[in-house]
C-alpha positions as CSV (number, residue, x, y, z in Angstrom):
1,M,137.2,106.4,60.2
2,Y,133.8,104.8,61.0
3,N,133.9,103.2,64.4
4,T,137.1,104.4,66.0
5,P,136.5,107.0,68.7
6,G,137.1,110.4,67.1
7,G,136.2,109.0,63.6
8,I,133.5,110.2,61.2
9,S,130.7,108.2,62.8
10,A,131.8,109.0,66.4
11,G,130.3,112.6,66.1
12,V,133.6,114.3,67.1
13,E,135.0,115.8,64.0
14,G,133.2,119.0,62.9
15,V,131.5,119.7,66.2
16,A,132.8,123.3,66.0
17,T,133.1,123.7,69.7
18,V,137.0,123.8,69.6
19,S,138.9,125.3,66.7
20,R,141.1,122.9,64.7
21,D,144.7,123.0,65.7
22,F,146.9,120.2,64.3
23,S,149.9,121.3,66.4
24,Q,148.0,120.9,69.6
25,S,146.6,117.6,68.5
26,R,150.0,116.3,67.6
27,M,151.4,117.4,71.0
28,Y,148.6,115.6,72.9
29,F,148.8,112.4,70.8
30,L,152.5,112.3,71.3
31,K,152.2,112.5,75.1
32,V,149.9,109.5,75.0
33,A,151.9,107.5,72.5
34,R,155.2,108.1,74.2
35,Q,154.0,106.0,77.2
36,V,154.5,102.9,74.9
37,W,156.9,104.1,72.2
38,P,159.4,106.6,73.8
39,R,161.7,106.8,70.8
40,D,161.2,106.7,67.0
41,N,162.9,104.4,64.6
42,P,161.3,104.1,61.2
43,A,163.4,101.1,60.3
44,K,162.4,99.2,63.5
45,P,159.1,100.8,64.7
46,N,158.7,98.6,67.8
47,L,162.4,98.6,68.9
48,S,161.8,100.9,71.9
49,K,158.3,99.6,72.8
50,I,157.6,99.3,76.5
51,E,155.7,96.2,77.3
52,D,154.8,96.8,80.9
53,V,151.9,99.3,80.3
54,E,148.4,99.0,81.7
55,Q,145.7,98.1,79.2
56,P,143.8,101.4,79.2
57,D,147.1,103.3,78.5
58,R,148.0,100.8,75.8
59,Y,144.6,101.2,74.1
60,F,144.8,105.0,73.9
61,A,148.4,104.9,72.9
62,L,147.3,102.6,70.0
63,L,144.7,105.1,68.9
64,S,147.1,108.0,69.2
65,A,149.6,106.1,67.0
66,H,147.0,105.8,64.3
67,F,146.1,109.5,64.4
68,L,149.8,110.4,64.3
69,G,150.2,108.2,61.2
70,R,147.2,109.9,59.5
71,M,148.7,113.4,60.3
72,H,152.1,112.5,58.8
73,L,150.4,110.8,55.8
74,R,148.3,113.8,55.0
75,G,150.7,116.5,56.1
76,E,148.4,117.9,58.8
77,G,150.3,120.1,61.2
78,V,153.6,118.4,60.2
79,R,155.7,117.9,57.0
80,Q,154.2,115.1,55.0
81,D,156.3,112.0,55.5
82,V,155.0,108.6,54.3
83,K,157.9,106.8,56.0
84,V,157.1,108.2,59.4
85,A,153.4,107.6,58.8
86,K,154.0,104.0,58.0
87,M,156.1,103.7,61.2
88,W,153.1,104.8,63.3
89,F,150.7,102.6,61.4
90,E,152.9,99.6,61.8
91,R,153.0,100.2,65.6
92,A,149.2,100.3,65.8
93,A,148.7,97.5,63.3
94,K,151.0,95.2,65.4
95,E,148.4,95.5,68.1
96,G,145.6,94.6,65.7
97,D,144.2,98.1,65.0
98,K,141.9,97.7,61.9
99,E,142.2,101.4,60.9
100,S,146.0,101.2,60.8
101,L,145.8,97.9,58.8
102,N,143.6,99.6,56.3
103,A,146.0,102.6,56.1
104,L,148.9,100.2,55.4
105,G,146.9,98.7,52.6
106,I,146.3,102.1,51.1
107,I,150.1,102.8,51.2
108,S,150.9,99.5,49.5
109,R,148.1,99.8,46.9
110,D,149.0,103.3,45.8
111,G,152.7,102.9,46.1
112,L,153.1,105.9,48.3
113,L,156.4,104.9,49.8
114,D,158.5,103.9,46.7
115,G,156.1,104.6,43.8
116,K,155.5,100.8,43.2
117,S,152.0,99.4,43.7
118,K,151.9,96.2,45.7
119,E,148.4,94.9,45.4
120,D,149.1,91.5,46.9
121,D,150.4,93.2,50.1
122,A,147.4,95.5,50.0
123,I,144.9,92.6,49.7
124,V,146.5,91.0,52.8
125,Q,146.3,94.2,54.9
126,F,142.8,95.0,53.7
127,G,141.7,91.4,54.4
128,R,143.0,91.6,58.0
129,A,141.1,94.8,58.5
130,A,138.0,93.5,56.7
131,A,138.0,90.5,59.0
132,Q,137.2,93.0,61.8
133,D,134.2,94.3,59.9
134,L,135.8,97.6,58.9
135,A,133.5,99.0,56.1
136,E,136.3,101.0,54.5
137,A,138.6,98.0,54.2
138,I,135.8,95.9,52.7
139,L,135.2,98.7,50.2
140,N,138.9,98.9,49.3
141,L,138.9,95.1,48.6
142,G,135.9,95.6,46.3
143,K,137.7,98.4,44.5
144,L,140.8,96.2,43.9
145,Y,138.7,93.5,42.4
146,Y,136.7,96.1,40.4
147,R,140.0,97.3,38.8
148,K,140.9,93.7,38.0
149,G,137.5,93.2,36.3
150,N,136.2,90.6,38.7
151,M,132.7,92.1,39.0
152,V,131.1,89.2,40.8
153,L,133.5,89.3,43.7
154,A,133.6,93.1,43.6
155,K,129.8,93.4,43.9
156,T,129.9,91.0,46.8
157,Y,132.4,93.2,48.7
158,F,130.5,96.4,47.9
159,E,127.2,95.0,49.1
160,N,129.0,93.7,52.2
161,A,130.5,97.2,52.8
162,I,127.0,98.7,52.6
163,R,125.8,96.3,55.2
164,H,128.7,97.2,57.5
165,G,128.1,101.0,57.3
166,S,129.7,102.4,54.2
167,Q,127.7,105.5,53.6
168,F,128.5,106.6,50.0
169,E,131.2,105.1,47.8
170,A,130.1,101.5,48.1
171,Y,126.6,102.6,46.8
172,Y,128.2,104.2,43.8
173,Y,130.3,101.2,42.7
174,A,127.4,98.8,43.4
175,A,125.1,100.9,41.3
176,T,127.7,101.0,38.5
177,I,128.0,97.2,38.5
178,H,124.2,96.7,38.4
179,A,123.8,99.3,35.7
180,H,126.4,97.5,33.5
181,A,124.6,94.2,34.1
182,A,121.3,95.7,33.1
183,R,122.7,97.3,29.9
184,S,124.5,94.1,28.9
185,S,121.5,91.8,29.2
186,P,118.3,93.9,29.2
187,G,115.9,91.0,29.2
188,Q,117.7,88.8,31.8
189,N,118.7,91.3,34.5
190,G,115.5,93.2,35.3
191,G,116.4,93.3,39.0
192,S,119.8,94.9,38.3
193,C,118.2,98.0,36.7
194,A,116.0,98.5,39.8
195,A,119.0,98.0,42.1
196,A,121.1,100.4,40.1
197,V,118.4,103.1,40.3
198,S,118.0,102.6,44.0
199,Y,121.8,102.8,44.7
200,Y,122.2,105.8,42.4
201,K,119.4,107.5,44.2
202,T,121.1,107.0,47.5
203,V,124.3,108.5,46.1
204,A,122.4,111.5,44.8
205,E,120.7,112.1,48.1
206,R,123.7,111.7,50.3
207,G,126.2,113.5,48.2
208,C,127.3,117.1,49.2
209,W,126.6,118.8,45.9
210,K,126.6,122.4,45.0
211,N,122.9,123.0,45.6
212,N,122.2,120.9,48.7
213,V,118.5,121.7,49.4
214,V,118.2,119.4,52.4
215,A,121.2,121.0,54.1
216,E,119.8,124.4,53.5
217,A,116.4,123.3,55.0
218,E,118.1,122.0,58.1
219,K,120.0,125.3,58.5
220,Y,116.8,127.3,58.2
221,W,114.9,125.0,60.5
222,N,117.5,125.1,63.3
223,S,117.8,128.9,63.0
224,P,116.8,130.9,66.2
225,D,114.6,133.0,63.9
226,P,111.2,131.2,63.7
227,S,110.3,133.1,60.5
228,L,112.9,131.2,58.6
229,R,111.1,127.9,59.2
230,E,108.8,128.5,56.3
231,G,111.9,128.5,54.0
232,A,112.9,125.1,55.5
233,I,109.5,123.7,54.7
234,V,109.7,125.0,51.1
235,R,113.1,123.4,50.6
236,W,112.0,120.1,52.2
237,Q,109.0,120.1,49.8
238,I,111.4,120.6,46.8
239,A,113.6,117.8,48.0
240,A,110.6,115.6,48.8
241,D,109.2,116.0,45.3
242,R,112.7,114.9,44.0
243,G,112.3,111.7,46.1
244,V,114.6,112.3,49.0
245,E,113.3,110.2,51.9
246,V,114.7,112.4,54.6
247,A,112.9,115.4,53.2
248,Q,109.7,113.4,52.8
249,N,109.8,112.3,56.4
250,N,110.6,115.8,57.7
251,L,107.8,117.4,55.7
252,A,105.3,114.8,56.6
253,Y,106.1,115.2,60.3
254,V,105.7,119.0,60.1
255,L,102.4,118.7,58.2
256,E,101.1,116.1,60.7
257,E,101.8,118.3,63.6
258,V,100.1,121.2,61.9
259,A,97.1,119.0,61.3
260,K,97.0,117.9,64.9
261,N,97.0,121.5,66.1
262,H,94.1,122.3,63.7
263,L,92.3,119.3,65.2
264,K,92.7,120.6,68.7
265,G,91.0,123.8,67.8
266,I,88.0,122.1,66.3
267,S,85.1,121.3,68.6
268,A,83.6,117.7,68.7
269,D,80.2,118.7,67.2
270,S,81.6,120.8,64.3
271,T,82.8,119.6,60.9
272,L,86.5,119.4,59.9
273,T,87.8,122.5,58.1
274,D,89.3,122.4,54.7
275,D,92.7,123.5,56.0
276,Y,92.8,120.5,58.3
277,N,91.7,118.0,55.6
278,R,94.2,119.4,53.1
279,T,97.1,119.4,55.6
280,A,96.3,115.9,56.9
281,R,96.0,114.5,53.4
282,D,99.4,116.0,52.4
283,A,101.0,114.5,55.5
284,L,99.6,111.1,54.6
285,M,100.8,111.5,51.0
286,Y,104.4,112.2,52.0
287,W,104.4,109.4,54.6
288,T,103.1,107.1,51.8
289,R,105.8,108.1,49.4
290,S,108.5,107.5,52.0
291,A,107.0,104.1,52.9
292,A,107.0,103.2,49.2
293,Q,110.8,103.5,49.3
294,G,110.9,101.0,52.2
295,D,111.3,103.5,55.0
296,L,110.4,101.6,58.2
297,D,109.4,104.6,60.3
298,A,107.1,105.8,57.5
299,M,105.3,102.5,57.5
300,V,104.7,102.7,61.2
301,K,103.5,106.3,60.9
302,L,101.0,105.2,58.2
303,G,99.6,102.7,60.6
304,D,99.3,105.4,63.2
305,L,97.6,107.8,60.9
306,H,95.0,105.2,59.8
307,Y,94.4,104.2,63.4
308,H,93.7,107.7,64.5
309,G,92.0,108.7,61.3
310,I,94.3,111.6,60.4
311,G,93.9,112.3,56.7
312,V,91.8,109.2,56.1
313,D,88.0,109.6,55.5
314,E,87.0,105.9,55.9
315,P,84.9,103.9,58.4
316,P,86.7,103.1,61.6
317,I,86.7,99.3,61.0
318,L,88.3,99.7,57.6
319,R,90.9,102.2,58.9
320,Q,91.9,99.9,61.7
321,E,92.3,96.9,59.4
322,K,94.5,99.0,57.1
323,A,96.5,100.2,60.2
324,A,97.1,96.5,61.1
325,G,98.3,95.9,57.5
326,Y,100.8,98.8,57.7
327,Y,102.1,97.5,61.0
328,H,102.5,94.0,59.5
329,A,104.5,95.5,56.7
330,A,106.8,97.2,59.2
331,I,107.1,93.9,61.1
332,D,108.7,92.3,58.1
333,S,111.5,94.8,58.6
334,F,111.7,93.9,62.3
335,S,110.0,97.0,63.8
336,T,109.6,96.5,67.6
337,I,106.9,99.1,68.0
338,A,104.9,97.6,65.1
339,M,105.1,94.2,66.7
340,W,103.8,95.6,70.0
341,N,101.1,97.5,68.2
342,V,99.8,94.4,66.4
343,G,99.9,92.5,69.7
344,W,97.9,95.2,71.4
345,M,95.3,95.2,68.5
346,Y,94.9,91.4,68.9
347,E,94.5,91.8,72.6
348,N,91.8,94.4,72.3
349,G,90.2,93.1,69.1
350,I,90.8,96.2,67.1
351,G,91.5,95.7,63.4
352,A,91.5,92.0,63.9
353,Q,89.7,89.2,65.7
354,R,90.4,89.3,69.4
355,D,93.0,86.6,70.1
356,F,95.2,86.5,73.2
357,H,97.4,83.8,71.7
358,L,98.3,85.9,68.8
359,A,98.7,88.9,71.0
360,K,101.2,87.1,73.2
361,R,103.1,85.9,70.2
362,Y,103.6,89.4,68.9
363,Y,104.6,90.6,72.3
364,D,107.2,87.9,72.5
365,M,108.4,88.8,69.1
366,A,108.9,92.4,70.2
367,L,110.8,91.2,73.3
368,E,113.1,89.0,71.2
369,T,113.8,91.8,68.7
370,N,114.5,94.5,71.2
371,H,115.6,93.6,74.8
372,H,115.8,97.2,75.8
373,A,111.9,97.2,75.8
374,Y,111.9,94.3,78.3
375,F,110.0,96.2,81.1
376,P,107.0,97.5,79.2
377,I,106.6,94.3,77.2
378,V,106.7,92.2,80.3
379,L,104.0,94.5,81.8
380,S,101.9,93.9,78.7
381,L,102.3,90.2,79.0
382,I,101.3,90.3,82.7
383,K,98.3,92.3,81.9
384,L,97.4,89.9,79.1
385,H,97.5,86.9,81.4
386,L,95.5,88.7,84.1
387,R,92.8,89.5,81.5
388,S,92.8,85.9,80.4
389,L,92.4,84.8,84.0
390,W,89.6,87.2,84.6
391,Y,87.9,85.9,81.5
392,I,88.1,82.3,82.9
393,M,86.8,83.4,86.3
394,R,83.8,84.9,84.6
395,G,83.0,81.6,82.9
396,G,84.5,82.2,79.5
397,K,85.0,79.2,77.2
398,Q,86.4,80.7,74.0
399,Q,89.8,79.0,73.5
400,N,91.5,81.9,71.8
401,L,91.1,84.0,75.0
402,I,92.4,81.3,77.4
403,L,96.1,81.3,78.2
404,W,95.8,79.2,81.3
405,G,95.6,75.4,81.1
406,D,92.8,73.5,82.8
407,D,93.6,69.8,82.3
408,E,95.0,67.5,85.0
409,N,98.5,67.6,83.6
410,E,99.0,71.3,83.4
411,G,97.0,72.6,86.4
412,W,96.5,76.3,86.6
413,W,99.6,77.3,84.8
414,P,99.8,79.8,81.9
415,K,98.9,78.1,78.7
416,L,101.2,80.5,76.9
417,W,101.9,79.2,73.4
418,K,100.0,76.0,73.3
419,S,96.7,76.1,71.4
420,E,95.0,73.3,69.5
421,Q,93.2,75.8,67.2
422,S,95.9,78.4,66.6
423,G,97.4,78.4,63.1
424,S,100.8,79.0,61.6
425,G,101.8,80.7,58.5
426,T,101.7,79.0,55.1
427,D,105.4,79.1,54.8
428,G,105.7,76.4,57.5
429,S,107.3,78.7,60.0
430,N,106.1,79.4,63.5
431,R,105.4,83.0,62.8
432,P,101.8,83.7,61.9
433,K,101.3,85.6,58.7
434,V,97.9,87.1,58.5
435,V,98.6,89.4,55.6
436,D,99.3,88.7,52.0
437,I,103.0,89.7,51.6
438,D,105.0,87.9,48.9
439,D,108.7,87.1,49.7
440,E,110.2,89.0,46.8
441,D,113.1,91.3,46.1
442,P,112.8,94.3,48.4
443,I,113.9,96.7,45.7
444,K,111.3,95.3,43.3
445,R,108.8,95.4,46.0
446,A,109.5,99.1,46.7
447,R,109.1,99.9,43.1
448,D,105.8,98.1,42.9
449,I,104.6,99.9,46.0
450,R,105.7,103.3,44.5
451,D,104.0,102.6,41.2
452,A,100.8,101.5,43.0
453,A,100.9,104.7,45.1
454,V,100.9,106.9,42.1
455,G,98.4,104.7,40.2
456,I,100.6,103.2,37.5
457,G,100.3,99.6,38.5
458,G,99.6,96.6,36.3
459,D,96.3,95.9,34.5
460,D,95.1,93.6,37.3
461,E,95.4,96.4,39.9
462,D,93.0,99.2,40.5
463,P,94.9,102.5,40.4
464,G,92.7,103.9,43.1
465,E,93.2,101.0,45.4
466,D,95.5,101.6,48.4
467,Y,98.8,99.9,47.7
468,F,98.8,98.2,51.0
469,D,95.3,96.7,50.7
470,G,96.9,93.3,50.0
471,M,98.5,93.4,53.4
472,T,95.2,93.4,55.2
473,R,93.8,90.4,53.3
474,R,93.8,87.0,55.0
475,R,95.5,84.0,53.6
476,G,93.2,81.2,52.6
477,G,95.5,78.3,53.4
478,G,96.8,79.2,56.8
479,G,97.0,81.8,59.6
480,V,93.7,83.1,60.8
481,N,90.5,82.4,58.9
482,G,87.4,84.4,58.7
483,D,86.2,83.3,62.1
484,G,89.4,84.3,63.7
485,V,90.5,80.7,64.3
486,G,93.6,79.2,62.8
487,D,94.1,75.9,61.1
488,G,97.5,74.9,62.4
489,E,99.1,74.6,65.8
490,F,101.3,77.0,67.7
491,E,104.6,75.8,69.1
492,E,104.4,74.8,72.7
493,W,106.6,76.5,75.2
494,E,106.2,74.7,78.5
495,D,108.5,77.0,80.5
496,D,107.0,80.4,79.6
497,W,104.7,80.4,82.7
498,E,107.9,81.1,84.7
499,L,108.0,84.5,83.0
500,V,104.8,85.6,84.6
501,I,105.7,84.3,88.1
502,L,109.2,85.8,88.0
503,A,107.8,89.1,86.8
504,A,105.2,89.1,89.7
505,L,107.9,88.2,92.2
506,A,110.2,90.9,90.8
507,V,107.4,93.5,91.2
508,T,106.6,92.3,94.7
509,I,110.3,92.3,95.8
510,G,110.8,95.8,94.3
511,A,107.8,97.1,96.2
512,L,109.0,95.6,99.4
513,V,112.5,97.0,98.9
514,M,111.0,100.5,98.2
515,L,108.8,100.2,101.3
516,R,111.8,99.2,103.5
517,R,113.9,102.0,102.0
518,Y,111.1,104.5,102.8
519,Y,110.8,103.4,106.4
520,E,114.6,103.2,106.9
521,Q,114.9,106.7,105.5
522,R,112.3,107.9,107.9
523,R,114.0,106.2,110.8
524,L,117.4,107.7,109.9
525,E,115.8,111.2,109.6
526,A,114.3,110.8,113.0
527,L,117.6,109.7,114.5
528,E,119.3,112.6,112.8
529,R,116.7,115.0,114.1
530,R,117.1,113.8,117.7
531,R,120.9,114.0,117.4
532,R,120.7,117.6,116.2
533,E,118.3,118.5,119.0
534,Q,120.6,116.9,121.6
535,R,123.6,118.6,120.2
536,A,121.8,122.0,120.2
537,A,120.8,121.4,123.9
538,E,124.4,120.6,124.9
539,Q,125.7,123.7,123.1
540,Q,123.1,125.9,124.8
541,E,124.1,124.4,128.2
542,E,127.8,125.0,127.5
543,Q,127.1,128.6,126.5
544,Q,125.1,129.2,129.8
545,Q,128.0,127.8,131.9
546,Q,130.5,129.9,130.1
547,H,128.4,133.0,130.6
548,Q,128.1,132.2,134.3
549,H,131.8,131.7,134.7
550,Q,132.4,135.0,133.0
551,R,130.1,136.9,135.4
552,E,131.5,135.5,138.7
553,P,135.0,137.1,138.3
554,Q,133.4,140.4,137.5
555,H,131.3,140.2,140.6
556,L,134.3,139.4,142.9
557,H,136.3,142.2,141.4
558,H,133.4,144.6,142.0
559,Q,133.2,143.6,145.7
560,Q,137.0,144.1,146.2
561,A,136.8,147.5,144.6
562,M,134.1,148.6,147.1
563,G,136.3,147.5,150.1
564,D,134.1,144.6,151.1
565,R,135.3,141.3,152.3
566,V,134.1,138.0,151.6
567,P,132.3,136.7,154.7
568,N,133.9,133.7,156.3
569,P,131.5,131.7,158.5
570,D,134.5,130.1,160.5
571,M,135.9,133.5,161.5
572,N,132.7,135.3,162.5
573,P,131.8,135.0,166.2
574,P,128.4,133.7,167.1
575,P,125.9,136.4,167.8
576,P,125.6,137.5,171.5
577,P,122.8,136.1,173.5
578,P,119.8,138.4,173.9
579,M,119.9,140.8,176.9
580,P,117.5,140.2,179.7
581,G,114.2,141.9,179.1
582,A,114.9,142.1,175.4
583,G,112.1,141.3,173.2
584,L,109.4,141.9,175.9
585,D,107.6,143.9,173.4
586,D,106.5,140.7,171.7
587,P,102.9,139.9,172.8
588,L,103.7,136.2,173.2
589,L,106.5,136.9,175.6
590,Q,104.4,139.3,177.6
591,N,101.7,136.7,178.0
592,M,104.3,134.1,179.2
593,A,105.6,136.6,181.7
594,I,102.2,137.2,183.1
595,F,101.5,133.5,183.4
596,M,104.8,132.9,185.2
597,L,104.0,135.6,187.7
């Protein structure tokens, strides 16, 4: 189970969050599988199959059928029954399930049903599963041909299984075949011995043996007790000295972090302490040992350490050139970060002659290798072209820094890949090779790197020389010469200028969209605020009206209780006219009376 959800590589088995219960598993698997196969018939597995089932339900029913077959084949939670297991496998295999096809091949190969091995049927089933790139089926085909003595075909299948993710068994059989070839013809199969050692080493490192030092180190390191981490470091060191790459990487990382912490506590004007120097050198040593075994991340880390000067007591120029060499070694294994680092170094003239054309080439290589890094790489390309434009506006004439055409046919468009003075590699490919790396067997190359690292190289090699020094040497027949100018011609890409324009338009449109969204959000917030204020005012007015209506009946009831009547203006008589002589006390009326008299 490699790629199937719930398989070994899916990260589901052994998570220890739910206790194992085969009865519960079988119950749930049956609930899903019964949606397609409501009844069982080992003689005719698909007799009761329901065809009108939606695709998602059919897919999960297929997976459930395979797991039910595994449980009956192994006797997990049920009585072991190969016939019932075959029924479930045949149901899933009819839908093309590669795991079930492989299981049917195992039943035929081992004769589990009737005790008779049927290798021809097994090859057919394994072949159908292997056609879907199932590593275990490819491995089983190799084992069948290994039993028949066809070592050439068996080795092909084992190496193909390794490429498709077989983690353990394929390495063992491939190592056995290479070891046999090396013993049979010692003088003619030198590469077989190295391959056998490499494969046996992988088996020894990945096997769960009685004394698994790496597993113990992981347990101590992940313990909540920080004091146990020293025990993890000790065990990693033991495994690293044995040649385990994982332990070498882990130990180098821990030592590098310790060295960085020491460096933070050292002032700029003071000298480096012995603890820092010793720790940094140890980190560099273990990264070097891991890189000597072809570890890609270790090669990149070696470049980083040389660039930053951690554990390396050399002039900055030499360190930067070696860092570029390590990055180029990682580029051969298609490291995206190494490609970007080399492009950045060419862009800024660090560790190499400043050359915008080569910088753009490595940026484009990184983009082609890893599309997930599209955004940062495009930003780097935009910045690179803007720097080239600024160089032109300042009157620069150096061709390796001009990415914008200036002739009458091109106009002011990006001169992205075209350059009359840019070179190509000596191998005739478009990719520039500025380091001296021979195209040899990777296993032999790893051994040579390891031997050089420990100082046991050939007579023509200085034991004290860095084993990656050759990667920083320029080629004499192509690439970039001593003046930083190539001898060949880059491939012309006429449409690459659209990349810069589209990127600029995308950034502009994104900024406008964000600005519009900002103002739209502010407008909606203002509308919502006014709506809440209006609603609050209406509620307050309604409360006041209700309060007033509640007080009026109480006031009327109080007047009736006191015996008062509500005055009626229609029923009240008009007031009587004033009596004669009334109101003569008023001074105005007295004066009028005197005047009339």
